[in-house]
Biopython code that builds the backbone (N, CA, C, O; Angstrom):
import numpy as np
from Bio.PDB.StructureBuilder import StructureBuilder

atoms = [
    (1, "MET", "N", (-2.019, -9.695, -6.137)),
    (1, "MET", "CA", (-2.202, -10.281, -4.510)),
    (1, "MET", "C", (-1.600, -9.354, -3.793)),
    (1, "MET", "O", (-0.386, -9.173, -3.702)),
    (2, "ALA", "N", (-2.503, -8.731, -3.251)),
    (2, "ALA", "CA", (-2.575, -8.123, -0.823)),
    (2, "ALA", "C", (-1.475, -8.702, -0.272)),
    (2, "ALA", "O", (-1.069, -9.855, -0.415)),
    (3, "LEU", "N", (-1.098, -7.952, 0.267)),
    (3, "LEU", "CA", (-1.266, -8.445, 1.579)),
    (3, "LEU", "C", (-1.584, -8.082, 2.394)),
    (3, "LEU", "O", (-2.594, -7.422, 2.637)),
    (4, "LEU", "N", (-0.707, -8.465, 3.078)),
    (4, "LEU", "CA", (-1.755, -9.046, 4.756)),
    (4, "LEU", "C", (-0.678, -8.804, 6.495)),
    (4, "LEU", "O", (0.048, -9.668, 6.986)),
    (5, "ILE", "N", (-0.879, -7.677, 6.948)),
    (5, "ILE", "CA", (0.010, -7.499, 7.965)),
    (5, "ILE", "C", (-0.607, -8.630, 9.378)),
    (5, "ILE", "O", (-1.781, -8.549, 9.740)),
    (6, "THR", "N", (0.272, -9.516, 9.966)),
    (6, "THR", "CA", (-0.375, -10.324, 10.469)),
    (6, "THR", "C", (-0.856, -9.853, 12.541)),
    (6, "THR", "O", (-0.896, -8.900, 13.319)),
    (7, "ASP", "N", (-0.926, -10.277, 12.521)),
    (7, "ASP", "CA", (-0.676, -9.897, 14.571)),
    (7, "ASP", "C", (0.542, -10.172, 15.112)),
    (7, "ASP", "O", (0.490, -10.359, 16.328)),
    (8, "GLU", "N", (1.600, -10.257, 14.627)),
    (8, "GLU", "CA", (2.575, -10.503, 14.817)),
    (8, "GLU", "C", (2.822, -9.598, 15.209)),
    (8, "GLU", "O", (3.766, -9.555, 15.998)),
    (9, "CYS", "N", (2.285, -8.697, 14.954)),
    (9, "CYS", "CA", (3.301, -6.686, 13.841)),
    (9, "CYS", "C", (3.567, -6.185, 15.518)),
    (9, "CYS", "O", (2.837, -6.189, 16.509)),
    (10, "ILE", "N", (5.458, -5.625, 15.193)),
    (10, "ILE", "CA", (5.477, -5.242, 16.790)),
    (10, "ILE", "C", (5.714, -3.492, 16.304)),
    (10, "ILE", "O", (6.733, -2.831, 16.502)),
    (11, "ASN", "N", (4.490, -3.050, 15.653)),
    (11, "ASN", "CA", (4.116, -1.335, 15.507)),
    (11, "ASN", "C", (6.445, -1.185, 15.883)),
    (11, "ASN", "O", (7.185, -1.113, 16.864)),
    (12, "CYS", "N", (6.608, -1.222, 14.141)),
    (12, "CYS", "CA", (7.890, -0.546, 14.665)),
    (12, "CYS", "C", (8.161, 0.282, 13.460)),
    (12, "CYS", "O", (9.044, 1.101, 13.205)),
    (13, "ASP", "N", (7.254, -0.122, 12.867)),
    (13, "ASP", "CA", (7.082, 1.987, 11.997)),
    (13, "ASP", "C", (7.909, 1.904, 11.025)),
    (13, "ASP", "O", (8.046, 3.060, 10.624)),
    (14, "VAL", "N", (8.775, 0.961, 10.184)),
    (14, "VAL", "CA", (8.737, 0.563, 9.456)),
    (14, "VAL", "C", (8.444, 0.637, 8.209)),
    (14, "VAL", "O", (8.868, 1.343, 7.294)),
    (15, "CYS", "N", (7.839, 0.006, 8.262)),
    (15, "CYS", "CA", (6.600, -0.263, 7.296)),
    (15, "CYS", "C", (5.818, 0.840, 5.970)),
    (15, "CYS", "O", (5.442, 0.690, 4.807)),
    (16, "GLU", "N", (5.853, 1.601, 6.656)),
    (16, "GLU", "CA", (4.467, 2.205, 6.703)),
    (16, "GLU", "C", (5.030, 3.619, 5.810)),
    (16, "GLU", "O", (3.962, 4.206, 5.631)),
    (17, "PRO", "N", (6.097, 4.469, 5.166)),
    (17, "PRO", "CA", (6.221, 4.560, 4.541)),
    (17, "PRO", "C", (7.129, 4.229, 3.344)),
    (17, "PRO", "O", (7.386, 4.858, 2.317)),
    (18, "GLU", "N", (7.516, 3.073, 3.797)),
    (18, "GLU", "CA", (7.980, 3.172, 2.885)),
    (18, "GLU", "C", (7.130, 2.292, 1.969)),
    (18, "GLU", "O", (7.799, 1.674, 1.140)),
    (19, "CYS", "N", (6.381, 2.178, 1.946)),
    (19, "CYS", "CA", (4.364, 1.516, 0.780)),
    (19, "CYS", "C", (4.633, 3.412, -0.671)),
    (19, "CYS", "O", (4.497, 4.635, -0.619)),
    (20, "PRO", "N", (5.174, 2.010, -1.962)),
    (20, "PRO", "CA", (4.685, 3.552, -2.732)),
    (20, "PRO", "C", (3.260, 3.930, -2.845)),
    (20, "PRO", "O", (3.048, 4.733, -3.754)),
    (21, "ASN", "N", (2.425, 3.632, -2.291)),
    (21, "ASN", "CA", (0.696, 3.242, -3.039)),
    (21, "ASN", "C", (-0.193, 3.661, -1.369)),
    (21, "ASN", "O", (-1.222, 3.093, -1.003)),
    (22, "GLN", "N", (0.398, 4.563, -0.722)),
    (22, "GLN", "CA", (0.062, 4.281, 0.873)),
    (22, "GLN", "C", (-0.134, 3.754, 1.022)),
    (22, "GLN", "O", (0.153, 3.921, 2.208)),
    (23, "ALA", "N", (-0.753, 2.299, 1.006)),
    (23, "ALA", "CA", (-1.924, 1.293, 1.851)),
    (23, "ALA", "C", (-1.262, 0.553, 2.954)),
    (23, "ALA", "O", (-1.378, -0.592, 3.392)),
    (24, "ILE", "N", (-0.494, 1.628, 3.276)),
    (24, "ILE", "CA", (0.060, 0.835, 5.408)),
    (24, "ILE", "C", (-0.418, 2.191, 5.451)),
    (24, "ILE", "O", (-0.108, 3.243, 4.892)),
    (25, "TYR", "N", (-1.747, 1.623, 6.767)),
    (25, "TYR", "CA", (-2.269, 2.641, 7.525)),
    (25, "TYR", "C", (-1.890, 1.733, 9.191)),
    (25, "TYR", "O", (-1.541, 0.567, 9.373)),
    (26, "MET", "N", (-2.123, 2.766, 10.101)),
    (26, "MET", "CA", (-1.840, 2.396, 11.653)),
    (26, "MET", "C", (-3.838, 1.991, 11.971)),
    (26, "MET", "O", (-4.894, 2.623, 11.960)),
    (27, "GLY", "N", (-3.404, 0.647, 12.205)),
    (27, "GLY", "CA", (-5.149, 0.008, 12.730)),
    (27, "GLY", "C", (-5.274, 0.663, 13.737)),
    (27, "GLY", "O", (-4.749, 1.775, 13.785)),
    (28, "GLU", "N", (-6.132, 0.069, 15.015)),
    (28, "GLU", "CA", (-6.930, -0.041, 16.361)),
    (28, "GLU", "C", (-5.830, -0.125, 17.555)),
    (28, "GLU", "O", (-5.769, 0.577, 18.565)),
    (29, "GLU", "N", (-5.022, -1.130, 17.168)),
    (29, "GLU", "CA", (-3.793, -2.444, 17.479)),
    (29, "GLU", "C", (-2.458, -2.312, 16.574)),
    (29, "GLU", "O", (-1.286, -2.219, 16.937)),
    (30, "ILE", "N", (-3.153, -2.340, 14.972)),
    (30, "ILE", "CA", (-0.872, -2.527, 14.223)),
    (30, "ILE", "C", (-1.641, -1.888, 13.026)),
    (30, "ILE", "O", (-2.749, -1.474, 12.685)),
    (31, "TYR", "N", (0.195, -2.146, 12.422)),
    (31, "TYR", "CA", (-0.138, -1.627, 10.710)),
    (31, "TYR", "C", (-1.441, -2.512, 9.865)),
    (31, "TYR", "O", (-1.448, -3.650, 10.333)),
    (32, "GLU", "N", (-2.167, -2.412, 9.147)),
    (32, "GLU", "CA", (-2.747, -2.534, 8.214)),
    (32, "GLU", "C", (-3.074, -2.217, 6.973)),
    (32, "GLU", "O", (-3.598, -1.127, 6.745)),
    (33, "ILE", "N", (-2.876, -2.912, 6.201)),
    (33, "ILE", "CA", (-3.162, -2.792, 4.632)),
    (33, "ILE", "C", (-4.213, -2.831, 3.766)),
    (33, "ILE", "O", (-5.082, -3.693, 3.900)),
    (34, "ASP", "N", (-4.252, -2.040, 2.920)),
    (34, "ASP", "CA", (-5.384, -1.109, 2.737)),
    (34, "ASP", "C", (-5.330, -2.171, 0.884)),
    (34, "ASP", "O", (-4.658, -1.749, -0.057)),
    (35, "PRO", "N", (-6.186, -3.500, 0.798)),
    (35, "PRO", "CA", (-5.893, -4.329, 0.231)),
    (35, "PRO", "C", (-6.212, -3.736, -1.750)),
    (35, "PRO", "O", (-5.642, -3.746, -2.841)),
    (36, "SER", "N", (-7.178, -3.408, -1.264)),
    (36, "SER", "CA", (-7.705, -2.232, -2.316)),
    (36, "SER", "C", (-6.421, -0.996, -3.365)),
    (36, "SER", "O", (-6.449, -0.605, -4.532)),
    (37, "ARG", "N", (-5.612, -0.787, -2.404)),
    (37, "ARG", "CA", (-4.048, 0.209, -2.537)),
    (37, "ARG", "C", (-2.385, -0.725, -2.878)),
    (37, "ARG", "O", (-1.276, -0.318, -3.225)),
    (38, "CYS", "N", (-2.918, -2.067, -2.577)),
    (38, "CYS", "CA", (-1.976, -2.513, -1.988)),
    (38, "CYS", "C", (-1.579, -3.240, -3.304)),
    (38, "CYS", "O", (-2.341, -4.193, -3.462)),
    (39, "THR", "N", (-0.352, -3.107, -4.650)),
    (39, "THR", "CA", (-0.562, -3.258, -5.103)),
    (39, "THR", "C", (1.515, -5.102, -5.487)),
    (39, "THR", "O", (2.063, -5.644, -6.447)),
    (40, "GLU", "N", (1.637, -5.106, -3.894)),
    (40, "GLU", "CA", (2.912, -5.713, -4.113)),
    (40, "GLU", "C", (3.911, -4.947, -4.348)),
    (40, "GLU", "O", (4.995, -5.516, -4.476)),
    (41, "CYS", "N", (3.871, -3.321, -4.488)),
    (41, "CYS", "CA", (4.798, -2.293, -5.398)),
    (41, "CYS", "C", (5.565, -3.538, -6.937)),
    (41, "CYS", "O", (6.615, -3.998, -7.386)),
    (42, "VAL", "N", (4.029, -3.512, -7.143)),
    (42, "VAL", "CA", (4.870, -3.758, -8.464)),
    (42, "VAL", "C", (4.721, -2.970, -9.502)),
    (42, "VAL", "O", (3.611, -2.443, -9.422)),
    (43, "GLY", "N", (5.278, -2.638, -10.419)),
    (43, "GLY", "CA", (5.103, -0.787, -10.801)),
    (43, "GLY", "C", (6.348, 0.211, -9.844)),
    (43, "GLY", "O", (6.583, 1.336, -10.287)),
    (44, "HIS", "N", (6.691, 0.000, -9.257)),
    (44, "HIS", "CA", (7.993, 0.867, -8.140)),
    (44, "HIS", "C", (9.326, -0.219, -8.160)),
    (44, "HIS", "O", (10.317, -0.227, -8.889)),
    (45, "PHE", "N", (8.994, -0.955, -7.255)),
    (45, "PHE", "CA", (9.746, -2.174, -7.005)),
    (45, "PHE", "C", (10.158, -3.892, -7.813)),
    (45, "PHE", "O", (9.397, -4.445, -8.607)),
    (46, "ASP", "N", (11.272, -4.364, -7.439)),
    (46, "ASP", "CA", (10.798, -5.798, -7.978)),
    (46, "ASP", "C", (10.467, -7.081, -7.120)),
    (46, "ASP", "O", (10.359, -8.284, -7.353)),
    (47, "GLU", "N", (10.306, -5.863, -5.483)),
    (47, "GLU", "CA", (9.587, -6.861, -4.279)),
    (47, "GLU", "C", (8.989, -5.853, -4.166)),
    (47, "GLU", "O", (8.882, -4.820, -4.826)),
    (48, "PRO", "N", (8.133, -6.679, -2.191)),
    (48, "PRO", "CA", (7.314, -5.493, -1.463)),
    (48, "PRO", "C", (8.373, -5.074, -0.333)),
    (48, "PRO", "O", (8.808, -5.799, 0.562)),
    (49, "GLN", "N", (8.614, -4.031, -0.530)),
    (49, "GLN", "CA", (9.221, -3.497, 0.035)),
    (49, "GLN", "C", (8.711, -3.088, 1.630)),
    (49, "GLN", "O", (9.584, -2.444, 2.212)),
    (50, "CYS", "N", (7.650, -3.298, 2.335)),
    (50, "CYS", "CA", (7.421, -3.563, 2.839)),
    (50, "CYS", "C", (7.902, -5.422, 3.822)),
    (50, "CYS", "O", (8.310, -5.772, 4.930)),
    (51, "VAL", "N", (7.637, -5.853, 2.951)),
    (51, "VAL", "CA", (8.633, -7.482, 3.305)),
    (51, "VAL", "C", (10.386, -7.324, 3.662)),
    (51, "VAL", "O", (11.175, -7.676, 4.538)),
    (52, "GLN", "N", (10.389, -6.694, 2.599)),
    (52, "GLN", "CA", (11.546, -6.464, 2.760)),
    (52, "GLN", "C", (12.546, -5.193, 3.838)),
    (52, "GLN", "O", (13.723, -4.833, 3.863)),
    (53, "VAL", "N", (11.203, -4.815, 4.672)),
    (53, "VAL", "CA", (11.841, -3.939, 5.778)),
    (53, "VAL", "C", (11.295, -4.854, 6.942)),
    (53, "VAL", "O", (11.960, -4.826, 7.978)),
    (54, "CYS", "N", (10.319, -5.560, 6.919)),
    (54, "CYS", "CA", (9.950, -6.389, 7.956)),
    (54, "CYS", "C", (10.325, -6.714, 8.951)),
    (54, "CYS", "O", (10.072, -7.915, 9.045)),
    (55, "PRO", "N", (11.080, -6.166, 10.311)),
    (55, "PRO", "CA", (12.091, -7.167, 11.360)),
    (55, "PRO", "C", (11.124, -8.447, 11.416)),
    (55, "PRO", "O", (11.346, -9.503, 10.824)),
    (56, "VAL", "N", (10.420, -8.274, 11.928)),
    (56, "VAL", "CA", (9.136, -10.112, 12.258)),
    (56, "VAL", "C", (9.025, -10.506, 11.636)),
    (56, "VAL", "O", (8.480, -11.511, 12.093)),
    (57, "SER", "N", (9.123, -10.712, 10.087)),
    (57, "SER", "CA", (7.891, -11.030, 9.101)),
    (57, "SER", "C", (6.657, -11.565, 8.720)),
    (57, "SER", "O", (6.345, -12.462, 7.937)),
    (58, "CYS", "N", (6.007, -10.796, 9.470)),
    (58, "CYS", "CA", (4.842, -10.313, 9.599)),
    (58, "CYS", "C", (4.152, -10.191, 8.176)),
    (58, "CYS", "O", (2.928, -10.161, 8.304)),
    (59, "ILE", "N", (4.568, -10.114, 6.878)),
    (59, "ILE", "CA", (3.793, -9.774, 5.877)),
    (59, "ILE", "C", (3.014, -10.717, 4.732)),
    (59, "ILE", "O", (3.037, -10.437, 3.534)),
    (60, "PRO", "N", (2.468, -11.631, 5.172)),
    (60, "PRO", "CA", (2.531, -12.563, 3.943)),
    (60, "PRO", "C", (0.909, -12.389, 2.382)),
    (60, "PRO", "O", (-0.026, -11.588, 2.404)),
    (61, "ILE", "N", (1.055, -12.909, 1.859)),
    (61, "ILE", "CA", (-0.067, -12.721, 0.990)),
    (61, "ILE", "C", (-1.029, -12.617, 2.043)),
    (61, "ILE", "O", (-1.237, -13.213, 3.100)),
    (62, "HIS", "N", (-1.806, -11.205, 1.107)),
    (62, "HIS", "CA", (-3.309, -12.045, 1.325)),
    (62, "HIS", "C", (-4.482, -13.216, 1.100)),
    (62, "HIS", "O", (-5.338, -12.957, 0.255)),
    (63, "PRO", "N", (-4.536, -14.015, 1.546)),
    (63, "PRO", "CA", (-5.394, -14.692, 1.081)),
    (63, "PRO", "C", (-6.644, -14.920, 0.491)),
    (63, "PRO", "O", (-6.883, -15.960, -0.123)),
    (64, "ASP", "N", (-7.610, -13.848, 0.663)),
    (64, "ASP", "CA", (-8.014, -13.163, -0.250)),
    (64, "ASP", "C", (-8.184, -12.450, -1.276)),
    (64, "ASP", "O", (-9.103, -12.418, -2.094)),
    (65, "HIS", "N", (-6.789, -11.603, -1.141)),
    (65, "HIS", "CA", (-6.561, -11.249, -2.024)),
    (65, "HIS", "C", (-5.907, -12.013, -3.548)),
    (65, "HIS", "O", (-5.436, -11.150, -4.289)),
    (66, "ILE", "N", (-5.831, -13.081, -3.970)),
    (66, "ILE", "CA", (-5.091, -13.412, -4.805)),
    (66, "ILE", "C", (-5.482, -12.789, -6.084)),
    (66, "ILE", "O", (-6.498, -12.984, -6.751)),
    (67, "GLU", "N", (-3.873, -11.522, -6.434)),
    (67, "GLU", "CA", (-4.474, -11.300, -7.854)),
    (67, "GLU", "C", (-2.691, -11.235, -8.720)),
    (67, "GLU", "O", (-1.559, -10.990, -8.302)),
    (68, "SER", "N", (-3.371, -11.660, -10.301)),
    (68, "SER", "CA", (-1.916, -11.655, -11.150)),
    (68, "SER", "C", (-0.874, -10.576, -10.714)),
    (68, "SER", "O", (-0.870, -9.817, -9.745)),
    (69, "ARG", "N", (0.061, -10.762, -11.800)),
    (69, "ARG", "CA", (0.949, -9.770, -11.346)),
    (69, "ARG", "C", (-0.241, -8.643, -12.437)),
    (69, "ARG", "O", (-0.580, -7.597, -11.882)),
    (70, "GLU", "N", (-0.725, -8.858, -13.684)),
    (70, "GLU", "CA", (-1.638, -8.106, -14.864)),
    (70, "GLU", "C", (-1.996, -7.760, -13.630)),
    (70, "GLU", "O", (-1.277, -7.358, -12.715)),
    (71, "THR", "N", (-3.242, -7.952, -13.653)),
    (71, "THR", "CA", (-4.086, -7.694, -12.030)),
    (71, "THR", "C", (-3.495, -6.353, -11.119)),
    (71, "THR", "O", (-4.178, -5.338, -10.983)),
    (72, "LEU", "N", (-2.407, -6.471, -10.643)),
    (72, "LEU", "CA", (-1.622, -5.037, -9.269)),
    (72, "LEU", "C", (-1.101, -4.619, -10.538)),
    (72, "LEU", "O", (-1.706, -3.551, -10.455)),
    (73, "TRP", "N", (-0.393, -4.502, -11.858)),
    (73, "TRP", "CA", (0.201, -3.743, -13.007)),
    (73, "TRP", "C", (-1.526, -2.350, -12.923)),
    (73, "TRP", "O", (-1.598, -1.189, -12.521)),
    (74, "GLN", "N", (-2.460, -3.196, -13.457)),
    (74, "GLN", "CA", (-3.462, -1.769, -13.888)),
    (74, "GLN", "C", (-3.964, -1.656, -12.822)),
    (74, "GLN", "O", (-3.976, -0.425, -12.829)),
    (75, "LYS", "N", (-4.636, -2.049, -11.379)),
    (75, "LYS", "CA", (-4.999, -1.523, -9.951)),
    (75, "LYS", "C", (-3.942, -0.076, -9.915)),
    (75, "LYS", "O", (-4.407, 1.060, -9.830)),
    (76, "ARG", "N", (-1.940, -0.479, -10.027)),
    (76, "ARG", "CA", (-1.033, 1.118, -9.791)),
    (76, "ARG", "C", (-2.161, 1.013, -10.649)),
    (76, "ARG", "O", (-3.252, 0.650, -10.211)),
    (77, "LEU", "N", (-1.942, 1.355, -12.045)),
    (77, "LEU", "CA", (-1.789, 2.427, -13.351)),
    (77, "LEU", "C", (-3.456, 2.665, -13.220)),
    (77, "LEU", "O", (-4.045, 3.300, -14.095)),
    (78, "LYS", "N", (-3.991, 2.244, -12.345)),
    (78, "LYS", "CA", (-5.635, 2.869, -11.741)),
    (78, "LYS", "C", (-5.467, 3.602, -10.846)),
    (78, "LYS", "O", (-6.462, 4.327, -10.855)),
    (79, "CYS", "N", (-4.562, 4.016, -9.715)),
    (79, "CYS", "CA", (-4.496, 5.060, -8.919)),
    (79, "CYS", "C", (-4.117, 5.847, -8.852)),
    (79, "CYS", "O", (-4.278, 6.485, -7.812)),
    (80, "LEU", "N", (-3.220, 6.451, -10.075)),
    (80, "LEU", "CA", (-2.142, 7.050, -10.748)),
    (80, "LEU", "C", (-3.019, 7.553, -11.369)),
    (80, "LEU", "O", (-3.743, 6.916, -12.134)),
    (81, "ARG", "N", (-3.131, 9.025, -11.109)),
    (81, "ARG", "CA", (-4.488, 10.151, -11.887)),
    (81, "ARG", "C", (-3.901, 11.398, -10.998)),
    (81, "ARG", "O", (-3.222, 11.440, -9.972)),
    (82, "PRO", "N", (-4.412, 12.297, -11.771)),
    (82, "PRO", "CA", (-4.176, 13.552, -11.228)),
    (82, "PRO", "C", (-5.517, 13.454, -10.435)),
    (82, "PRO", "O", (-6.550, 12.828, -10.670)),
    (83, "LEU", "N", (-5.004, 14.610, -9.020)),
    (83, "LEU", "CA", (-5.377, 14.566, -8.151)),
    (83, "LEU", "C", (-5.464, 16.479, -7.293)),
    (83, "LEU", "O", (-4.697, 17.165, -6.617)),
    (84, "ARG", "N", (-6.221, 16.562, -7.602)),
    (84, "ARG", "CA", (-5.921, 18.526, -6.708)),
    (84, "ARG", "C", (-6.016, 18.165, -5.366)),
    (84, "ARG", "O", (-6.780, 17.225, -5.148)),
    (85, "PRO", "N", (-5.453, 18.651, -4.416)),
    (85, "PRO", "CA", (-5.955, 18.761, -3.150)),
    (85, "PRO", "C", (-7.696, 18.993, -2.858)),
    (85, "PRO", "O", (-8.168, 18.333, -1.932)),
    (86, "GLN", "N", (-8.441, 19.727, -3.479)),
    (86, "GLN", "CA", (-9.723, 20.164, -3.357)),
    (86, "GLN", "C", (-10.470, 18.703, -3.584)),
    (86, "GLN", "O", (-11.542, 18.420, -3.049)),
    (87, "GLN", "N", (-9.785, 17.884, -4.400)),
    (87, "GLN", "CA", (-10.592, 16.483, -4.769)),
    (87, "GLN", "C", (-10.168, 15.115, -3.886)),
    (87, "GLN", "O", (-10.432, 13.918, -3.776)),
    (88, "ALA", "N", (-9.420, 16.047, -3.405)),
    (88, "ALA", "CA", (-9.302, 14.623, -1.857)),
    (88, "ALA", "C", (-9.952, 13.710, -1.027)),
    (88, "ALA", "O", (-9.933, 14.001, 0.169)),
    (89, "PRO", "N", (-10.362, 12.970, -1.259)),
    (89, "PRO", "CA", (-11.051, 12.032, -0.607)),
    (89, "PRO", "C", (-11.189, 12.660, 0.649)),
    (89, "PRO", "O", (-10.770, 13.805, 0.820)),
    (90, "ASP", "N", (-12.090, 11.603, 2.107)),
    (90, "ASP", "CA", (-11.392, 12.060, 3.029)),
    (90, "ASP", "C", (-11.020, 10.430, 3.906)),
    (90, "ASP", "O", (-11.818, 9.656, 4.435)),
    (91, "ARG", "N", (-9.748, 10.348, 3.804)),
    (91, "ARG", "CA", (-9.084, 8.375, 3.823)),
    (91, "ARG", "C", (-8.390, 9.461, 5.243)),
    (91, "ARG", "O", (-8.135, 10.649, 5.440)),
    (92, "PRO", "N", (-8.293, 7.649, 6.250)),
    (92, "PRO", "CA", (-7.409, 8.179, 7.194)),
    (92, "PRO", "C", (-5.326, 8.409, 7.829)),
    (92, "PRO", "O", (-4.624, 8.617, 8.819)),
    (93, "TRP", "N", (-5.283, 8.156, 6.309)),
    (93, "TRP", "CA", (-3.636, 8.490, 5.353)),
    (93, "TRP", "C", (-3.549, 9.190, 4.263)),
    (93, "TRP", "O", (-4.215, 9.306, 3.234)),
    (94, "PRO", "N", (-2.027, 9.899, 4.945)),
    (94, "PRO", "CA", (-1.710, 10.971, 4.172)),
    (94, "PRO", "C", (-1.710, 10.091, 2.369)),
    (94, "PRO", "O", (-1.468, 9.036, 1.783)),
    (95, "VAL", "N", (-2.241, 11.684, 2.174)),
    (95, "VAL", "CA", (-2.337, 11.419, 0.226)),
    (95, "VAL", "C", (-0.949, 11.956, -0.376)),
    (95, "VAL", "O", (-0.944, 12.985, -1.050)),
    (96, "ALA", "N", (0.296, 11.195, -0.102)),
    (96, "ALA", "CA", (1.497, 11.495, -0.754)),
    (96, "ALA", "C", (1.615, 12.173, -2.250)),
    (96, "ALA", "O", (0.943, 11.706, -3.170)),
    (97, "ALA", "N", (2.315, 13.061, -2.414)),
    (97, "ALA", "CA", (2.661, 12.979, -4.136)),
    (97, "ALA", "C", (3.641, 11.325, -4.630)),
    (97, "ALA", "O", (4.466, 10.632, -4.033)),
    (98, "VAL", "N", (3.045, 11.259, -5.879)),
    (98, "VAL", "CA", (4.067, 10.547, -6.945)),
    (98, "VAL", "C", (5.637, 11.114, -7.510)),
    (98, "VAL", "O", (6.858, 10.993, -7.418)),
    (99, "SER", "N", (4.357, 11.910, -8.237)),
    (99, "SER", "CA", (5.183, 12.822, -8.809)),
    (99, "SER", "C", (4.170, 14.625, -8.864)),
    (99, "SER", "O", (3.108, 15.123, -8.492)),
    (100, "ALA", "N", (5.161, 14.898, -9.439)),
    (100, "ALA", "CA", (4.700, 16.689, -10.144)),
    (100, "ALA", "C", (2.756, 16.426, -10.457)),
    (100, "ALA", "O", (1.867, 17.048, -9.876)),
    (101, "ALA", "N", (2.657, 15.877, -10.997)),
    (101, "ALA", "CA", (1.311, 16.052, -11.636)),
    (101, "ALA", "C", (1.019, 15.191, -10.982)),
    (101, "ALA", "O", (1.690, 15.537, -10.009)),
    (102, "ALA", "N", (0.315, 13.842, -10.509)),
    (102, "ALA", "CA", (-0.148, 13.185, -10.273)),
    (102, "ALA", "C", (-0.101, 12.244, -8.851)),
    (102, "ALA", "O", (1.073, 12.116, -8.506)),
    (103, "VAL", "N", (-1.338, 11.332, -7.639)),
    (103, "VAL", "CA", (-1.094, 11.057, -5.983)),
    (103, "VAL", "C", (-1.421, 9.981, -6.817)),
    (103, "VAL", "O", (-1.848, 9.924, -7.970)),
    (104, "CYS", "N", (-1.062, 8.953, -5.790)),
    (104, "CYS", "CA", (-1.634, 7.366, -5.340)),
    (104, "CYS", "C", (-3.165, 7.682, -4.924)),
    (104, "CYS", "O", (-3.330, 8.428, -3.959)),
    (105, "TRP", "N", (-3.934, 7.325, -5.382)),
    (105, "TRP", "CA", (-5.578, 7.418, -5.189)),
    (105, "TRP", "C", (-7.092, 6.169, -5.721)),
    (105, "TRP", "O", (-8.096, 6.336, -6.415)),
    (106, "CYS", "N", (-6.471, 4.860, -4.877)),
    (106, "CYS", "CA", (-7.281, 4.396, -5.341)),
    (106, "CYS", "C", (-8.258, 3.748, -3.680)),
    (106, "CYS", "O", (-7.999, 3.927, -2.490)),
    (107, "GLY", "N", (-9.574, 2.860, -4.483)),
    (107, "GLY", "CA", (-10.048, 2.439, -3.310)),
    (107, "GLY", "C", (-11.859, 3.109, -3.165)),
    (107, "GLY", "O", (-12.532, 2.859, -2.165)),
]
sb = StructureBuilder()
sb.init_structure("model")
sb.init_model(0)
sb.init_chain("A")
sb.init_seg("    ")
for serial, (resi, resn, name, xyz) in enumerate(atoms, 1):
    if name == "N":
        sb.init_residue(resn, " ", resi, " ")
    sb.init_atom(name, np.array(xyz, "f"), 0.0, 1.0, " ", f" {name:<3s}", serial, name[0])
structure = sb.get_structure()
């Protein structure tokens, strides 16, 4: 299941740095979540970190992206692969290192 940030978002900036998959980025008006990158923190944390830190509780499950825990785990594994800086695709959000040898990049 991917998550969704609703229009109740107050742009407080606390969710974006908490996402281990860099799935959260600033949209035109509010923060948004890329469903192809969101794993609900499976493999990183027991609970979605963005949901934990959101002060207005505006991050429900995305109704168009219902996925099993196994599917989320497979998505996370797909995202983890070696990537050299010169290979980084052009994206509106930064690519952050997951470890010294890999970054999370999918979608």
